Each structure stands twice: as structure tokens, then as C-alpha cells.
C-alpha positions in Angstrom: 94.2 -213.6 -134.7 97.5 -212.6 -133.5 97.8 -209.1 -133.1 101.3 -208.1 -135.5 104.5 -206.3 -133.5 104.1 -202.9 -133.2 106.9 -201.2 -135.3 109.7 -199.8 -133.4 110.3 -195.7 -134.4 114.1 -194.7 -135.5 113.8 -192.6 -132.8 113.5 -195.3 -130.6 115.6 -197.9 -131.9 118.5 -194.9 -132.1 118.0 -194.3 -127.9 117.9 -198.4 -127.3 120.9 -198.9 -129.6 123.1 -196.0 -127.8 121.3 -197.2 -123.8 122.3 -201.0 -124.6 125.4 -199.9 -125.9 126.2 -197.8 -122.9 124.4 -200.4 -120.2 126.4 -203.0 -121.9 129.8 -201.1 -122.3 129.5 -199.7 -118.7 129.1 -203.1 -117.3 132.2 -204.6 -119.4 134.9 -202.2 -119.2 134.6 -201.3 -115.5 134.4 -204.7 -114.8 137.4 -205.5 -116.5 139.3 -202.3 -115.6 138.7 -203.6 -111.7 139.4 -207.4 -112.2 142.5 -206.7 -114.3 143.8 -204.5 -110.9 142.5 -207.1 -108.8 144.3 -209.8 -110.8 147.5 -207.4 -110.4 146.8 -206.6 -107.3 143.5 -206.1 -104.4 144.3 -203.3 -102.8 140.8 -201.2 -102.0 141.9 -198.1 -102.6 144.3 -198.9 -106.0 140.4 -200.6 -106.7 138.5 -197.8 -106.0 140.9 -195.5 -108.0 140.5 -197.5 -111.3 137.1 -198.3 -110.6 136.3 -194.7 -110.9 138.2 -193.6 -113.6 137.0 -196.0 -115.7 133.7 -195.2 -114.8 134.5 -191.4 -115.6 136.5 -192.0 -118.6 134.2 -194.6 -120.2 131.0 -192.2 -119.4 132.7 -189.3 -121.2 133.9 -191.1 -124.2 130.6 -193.1 -125.0 128.7 -190.0 -124.9 131.4 -188.3 -127.1 131.7 -190.9 -129.2 127.4 -191.0 -129.8 127.3 -187.4 -130.5 129.9 -187.6 -133.0 128.6 -191.0 -135.2 125.2 -190.2 -134.4 126.1 -186.5 -136.4 127.9 -187.8 -139.3 124.5 -190.0 -139.8 122.2 -187.1 -139.1 124.2 -185.1 -141.7 124.1 -187.5 -144.0 120.2 -188.7 -143.6 119.9 -184.4 -143.5 121.4 -184.7 -147.7 120.1 -187.8 -148.5 116.6 -186.7 -147.5 113.0 -186.6 -149.2 110.5 -183.8 -149.3 108.6 -183.5 -146.3 111.2 -184.6 -143.7 111.2 -182.6 -140.3 114.3 -182.4 -138.3 112.2 -185.0 -135.7 112.6 -188.1 -138.7 116.2 -187.5 -137.9 118.3 -189.2 -136.0 119.4 -187.3 -132.6 123.3 -186.9 -131.9 122.0 -185.2 -128.1 119.5 -188.1 -127.4 121.9 -190.6 -128.2 125.0 -188.8 -126.3 122.3 -188.8 -123.3 121.7 -192.4 -123.7 124.6 -193.6 -124.2 126.6 -191.8 -121.3 123.4 -192.5 -118.8 123.1 -195.9 -119.5 127.2 -196.2 -119.4 127.0 -194.9 -116.0 124.5 -196.7 -114.5 125.9 -199.9 -116.2 129.6 -199.4 -115.0 128.2 -198.3 -111.5 126.6 -202.3 -111.0 130.1 -203.5 -110.9 132.1 -200.6 -109.4 130.1 -200.9 -106.5 130.0 -204.9 -106.1 133.7 -204.8 -105.9 134.2 -201.5 -104.2 131.3 -203.0 -100.9 132.1 -206.4 -101.0 134.2 -207.8 -97.9 138.0 -208.3 -99.1 137.9 -212.6 -99.5 134.8 -212.0 -101.6 135.8 -209.1 -104.1 135.6 -210.8 -107.5 132.7 -213.5 -106.7 131.0 -210.5 -105.8 131.2 -208.6 -109.1 131.5 -211.6 -111.2 127.5 -212.3 -109.9 126.6 -208.6 -110.0 127.4 -208.1 -113.2 126.3 -211.8 -114.7 123.0 -210.2 -113.3 123.4 -206.9 -114.5 124.2 -208.3 -118.0 121.2 -211.3 -118.3 118.7 -207.9 -117.8 120.4 -205.4 -120.4 120.6 -208.8 -122.8 116.9 -208.8 -121.5 115.1 -205.8 -121.7 117.3 -205.0 -125.3 115.6 -208.1 -126.8 112.2 -207.4 -125.4 112.1 -204.1 -126.8 113.6 -204.8 -130.1 111.5 -207.9 -130.6 114.4 -210.1 -130.8 115.0 -213.4 -129.4 115.5 -213.3 -125.4 117.8 -216.2 -125.3 119.9 -215.2 -128.0 120.3 -211.7 -126.4 120.8 -212.7 -123.4 124.0 -215.2 -124.0 125.8 -213.0 -126.2 126.1 -210.4 -123.4 127.0 -212.9 -121.0 129.1 -214.4 -122.9 131.1 -211.1 -124.1 131.0 -209.8 -120.5 132.9 -213.2 -118.4 135.5 -213.8 -121.0 136.4 -209.8 -121.6 136.2 -210.2 -117.6 138.4 -213.5 -117.3 141.0 -212.5 -119.4 141.6 -209.3 -118.2 142.1 -210.6 -114.3 144.0 -213.0 -115.9 146.3 -210.1 -117.4 146.5 -208.6 -114.5 147.6 -211.9 -112.4 150.6 -212.0 -115.3 152.1 -208.9 -115.1 150.8 -207.5 -112.0 153.9 -208.4 -110.2 156.0 -207.3 -112.9 156.9 -203.6 -111.4 
């Protein structure tokens, strides 16, 4: 007889959600920014500056956003708690903020390093490949930890990430020559 799946705690799910969201956003946001700049102007200095700015601003924004939203959730949990709940039973905004900050940074480093380190003729291709691999890992990991469909999780992060990069690249191409 098969064992039932292990129940995942609310604290673990909270960290997982923050980490997956952070990693996915780090990968997609940073790659989209550098692809937009690459579409407008393939200058290595511009790519480095834009990529680094996207990485730092995004990680800080994700951490603050997680802290604020999870703090609000925790406040509501405390108001509606039943007797016998301890502080450990509630979601933790510090854990969510930290998980999101670290995951965004690690995720964002993938496209940043790919576009900076790749030779000029293959920067875009190298970034798309690196981002696709990172999105596969992010989707797969989230499905395994959360007990969800791996194919569905991987498919949605790849589709969303590639669409965001492509659209931003074409915005860069279309508007990069205006100024």
C-alpha cells in the first residue's frame, strides 16, 4: 500500500512560495531588462549597468514586498487566531523576505552572468539558453517540493519567461533607435 504524501507545513509552503516567486521573478525580470537593452543597443557597458541595476532593485523590491504582504497576512492571522496558537504557527515576514531576496538574487544572476560573460556574437542566444535551463529547474523544484505536476509547473514558467524576454527584446529593437 502506497504511503500518503507527507503534509507540508504552512511555514515551509510560505518559504517555498517566496523562494519560487523570487527566483522566477529574478530570472524573468533581469533577463527581460538585459534583453530589452540588448535589443536596443548591444553595448557591454549598458548591458552590465542595466543588468546590475535590475538585479539590485528587483531583489530589494521583492524583499520589501514580501515583508509587507506577509506582515499583513500575519496580522490577520493573529486577529483571527484560536487559543493555543504560538508565534511559530503564524507566517513569518522575515523568512519570506529573506527567501525572496536570496532567491531573486540567485535567479537574477543567471541571465546577468550569461549576457555579460558570453562573447558578443552569442550574448542573446547564451542568455536564452541559460534562462530556459534556470526556469526548468525553478519549475521542477517548486513542483517537487509542493507535490504538484512537474510538467505543468515547468511549462508555465518557461512560457511566461520566454514570452517576457521576447516582448522586451522587441520593445528594445523598436524603440532603441528613437533617442
